[in-house]
N, C-alpha and C positions, 0 to 999 in steps of 0.2 A: 527658818526654824526659830521657835521662841527661845529667848534666853532662859526660860523656865524649864526647858526640856531636861536638863541635868540638875535642876535645883535640888540641893540637899545631898548630892552625891559627891564622893571623893574619888578622884582619878589619880593613878600613878602612871607616869610616862617615863620609861627608861630611855636613856640617850636623848633626853628631851631638851638639851641645851642648844641644839642646832638642827638644821635640815628638816627631815620629815618629822622627827620627834618634837621639835619646837613648834612646827606648824600644827601638829595634832594637839599639843598642849594648849596652844592659844585658841584653837577652834573649840575645844571642850570647855575652856574657861569662858569664852564668849557666849556659850550656850548654857551657862549657869553652874558648871562644876567647879569645885575647889580642886585645884590641880597641883600635885606635887611632882616635881621633876627630879628624877634620880639619875645622876651622871657623875663622872669622875671630876668634873669641874662645873660648878654652877654659878660662877661669878657673872654678874651683869644680866641676870634673867629679867625680862620685862615683867612688870606687875600685870596681873595679880599672882603670877606663878611663884611657888615656894620651892626653893632648891634644897636637896638633900644629897650629900656626897656619898657615893658608893661605886664599887667596881663589880659588874655582874659576874666576873670571873672569881670573885672572892666571896664565899658564902657568909662569912662572918660580917663583912661590911654590908652585904645585902640584908641580912637579918636585922642588924642594928638600924639601918635606914628604914626598913619597912615598919619596924616597931615604933620608931620615932614618928613616922608619918601617921600611923594609926592613932597613936596617943595624941599627937598635936592637932590633927584634923578631925578626929572623932570616928575613925574607922576607915575602911577601904571598900569601895564598890566596883571599881574599874581598874584593870591593869592593862596597859598598852606596852607590850614587849617589843620595843623598837631598837634597842641597842644592838649594834652589830658592826662588823668590820668586813673589808673587802679582801679579795685575793685574786691575783692574776697569774695565769700560766696553765700549762698542761700538767699531766701527772708527773712529768719529769722535773718540773720547775719549782716545786715546793717540798722542803724536807719534812721529816717527821715532826719536828718541833713546830713548824708552821701549820701543819695539819692539826696538831693537837690544840694549838692556840686558837685557830679560827673556829673549829668545832666547839671548843669550850666556851667561847664567847657567844657565838651565834646560836647555838643549840642548848647547851647545858645552862648557859646564862638565863635563858627563858624559863627553864625548869626551876632554877634556883629562886628566881624572883616570884614565880607563881606559887611555888611551894611555901615560901615565906608568907605570902599574902592570903593563902587559903583559909586560915582561921577567921579572918575578917570577911572574906568573900562569902563564906558560909552563913554569916549573920546578915548579909545584905538582902534586901528585897529586889534588887536589880543588879545582881552580880554579873560581870562580863569580863572576859579576857580577850584581847585582840593581839594577835601575833603578826609581826611584819615578816611576810614571806617574800617571794619574788617570782617573776616569770621563769627564772632560772631553775625552779623546781620541776618544771614540765617541758622546758624548751632547751635544746642543746645549743648553748652559746659558746662561741669560740674563746679560748683562753680563760675560761672561768670554771675549771673543773672542781676546784676545792670549794669555791663559793657556791657553786651549783649543788654540790653534795650537801653542804650545810643547809641550804634552803629546801632541798628535798626532804631532809630530816625535819625541818620546821613544819612542812606540810603534814607529814606523818604524825608529828608530835601534836599538832592541832587537832587532827581527827581523833587521836587516842585520848587526849585530854577532854575533848568534848564528850566522848562516850563515858569516860570515868566520872564526870562531874555533872552530867545533865540531871541526874536524880537528886542532886543537891541544889538545883536551881541556879547553877553557874553555867552561863553560855560561853563557849570558846569558839572563836572564828579567826580567820587570818585574812589579810589583804596582800595580794600579789601584784605589786607594781612592775611596770617595765622600768627602764632606766629613768631615774628621777634627777632633775637638775639641782643638785645639792653640793655643798662642800665635800661630802663623802665621795661623789663622783669626780670632782675636781682633783682630789688627792689621788684617786685611782688612775686618772688619766696621765699623771706625771710618771707613771711606770712604763709608758709607751714611748717609742722613738719619736713619734709625731703626734703629740697630744691634740693638735688642731684637727688633723685628719681623722683621728679616732673620735673626737667629739662630733664631727660631721657624720661619721658612720653611725654613731649612737642615735643622733637625731633621725637619720634616714631609716633606722630599723623599725620605728613605729609607723604604722600605716597612716597615722595623722601627720607624719613628717617632722615631729619634734619630740623631745623628751617630755616626760610627764612633769607637771608642776607639783611642788610639795603640798600646796593647798588642795589639790585634787585628791591626793592620797589621804590627807587629813579629813576631808569630807567623808571618804569611805570608812575611815576609822570611826568617825563619829556616828555614822549610820549603824555600824555593827555594835558599837558600845551602847547605843541609845536604848532606854527602856521601851521605846516605841517598836523595837525590833525583837520583841520577846519570843517569837517563834523562829528566829534565825540562829541556828547553832550548827557547828560542824561544817561551816561554809568557807570556801576560799573565794573571795571577791577580787576579780581581776580588774586592775586599773592600768591597762597596758597599751593604750593607743592602738589596739587591734593586733598586737603581736601574736597572741596565742591562736586566734581563730581566723583572722583575715589573711587572704592571699591576694594582695592588690598587684595588678600588673604595672610595670613601669610605664610612664607616658610613651605612647607610640608603639608599645609592644603588641603583638598579635596574639590572639587566643591560641 
């Protein structure tokens, strides 16, 4: 892709200081966008990314950051709602406070950021919102009930937002990765009795035999955000190593 693909456009990436968010921010910047990273800590960001401190669970800090981004960079054309947290366990394992915390960050956080950015998105000739969903929205994964519930809500949120704003020229899509090899996953693995065995199981879950790379998800985000994808809205793009649709037999297994 040409570095001019996103020329003149301003992108906001939440949770963009590491993992998928950082990969997405760097990909958009490499293709010509001016990229603002919105995160709780933005120290040490690589150039040319510009950091703005905010917590997606706090509407006041989100509003302040979004206004500062729009004022400082001259508007907002793209929002990548990437910020999120994990949760491990069955319905017995997370209390009410944890349910409220995860849903507030993973779902309501996307609504807060998008709502704050809408006045500028409406003025853009290439407005796009990309939400980070997950295969957990459509696949029953073990020990992920709370996380799965949050990502199921993100999928529904994406379709509803796409419907509400298509008439305003704002496209809304989501990317649904399988397990991605990021610090986010590293932290999650520490909640298991045998993190090494759990990592091997996560690799094996994909038909490709490995976890997804952050750059692969970033490329999907860039596709959906691109002005070249003007007819793509209300879409969930799976970057899942075949989890959702492939049923590969183990080596040596008979039909």
